[in-house]
N, C-alpha and C positions, 0 to 999 in steps of 0.2 A: 840361756834361753829354754822356755817352757814349751811343751807342746801345743799348749793353746796358742803362745806368740807365734810359733812357727806357721800353725794354721791361718792365723789372723794377717801374718804379713804375706803369706800366699795370696789371701783374698784381696788384699789392698793392690797387689801386683797384677791381679789376674791370672796367677800361675795355676797349674795343675800340678798334683804330685811329681809327674812326670816331667815337668818342666824345671822344678826345683832338683830333682835328683840328677837331670842332665846337666844344669850349670853348676851343680856342686861336686859333680863326678861321683856320686853316692848312688847307691842302688834304689830303685823306686820302693821295694819292699823295706828298705829301712826308714824312708821318708813317711810311709804309710804307718808302720810299726811304731816310730818315734811319736807321730803326731797323734796314733790312738793311745799312747802310754804303755805300749807293750814293750817287754825288753829293757835292757840297759845297755845303749848303744856307747862304744868308746868315746870318749869327750872330743878325739879329735875328728871323727865324723860329724859330731854334732857342730863342732867349730867351722866344718867344711859347710854346713848348711848355713849356719848364722853368716859366714863369710859371703856366700852367694847372695843372700837376701840384703846384707848390708850394700854390697857392692851395686846393688840394684836401687838402693835409695831408703831402704827400710831403716828406722832407727828404734832400737830397743829402750825401753824404760825398765827400770828394776823395781822390787819392792820396796815402799809399799805400794805404789802406783804402777804396777808392773804392766806393761802393754807395748804396743808398736803403734809409729807413726810411719807416714811417708814424708822423706826429706824435701822441704822447698828448693834446695838446689838441684833437684833431678827434675825440674820442669814442670811441676805440678800445676795446672792453671785451673785456679777456682772460679774463673771467669769474674764478673762485675758483680759485688754485691749488692742487694736491693737498695742499700741505703746510698748508694753511688749512682744510682741509674738516673739518667737525664734524657730528655726528648733526643739529645745527640747521640747518646750511645746505647739506646735502647732499640737496637736493629738487629 
């Protein structure tokens, strides 16, 4: 997991650095420093961050298309797509 992926995942979940720290059992300073690219935290701490995020529904994609998405299994409701709107469901 890259620092950018961690920031993006938090953004998708609407979590603060403090939220991720609390849910992963890590220090908030570790989250802040990791996401800023400072230091070299032990892999176990990065895995704790990643585990908290995946437990909340984040799916990580690896290079070459590195990124994050939110799993559909976690109840993401995208609403009704424009092409599917009718007079019956347009309320």
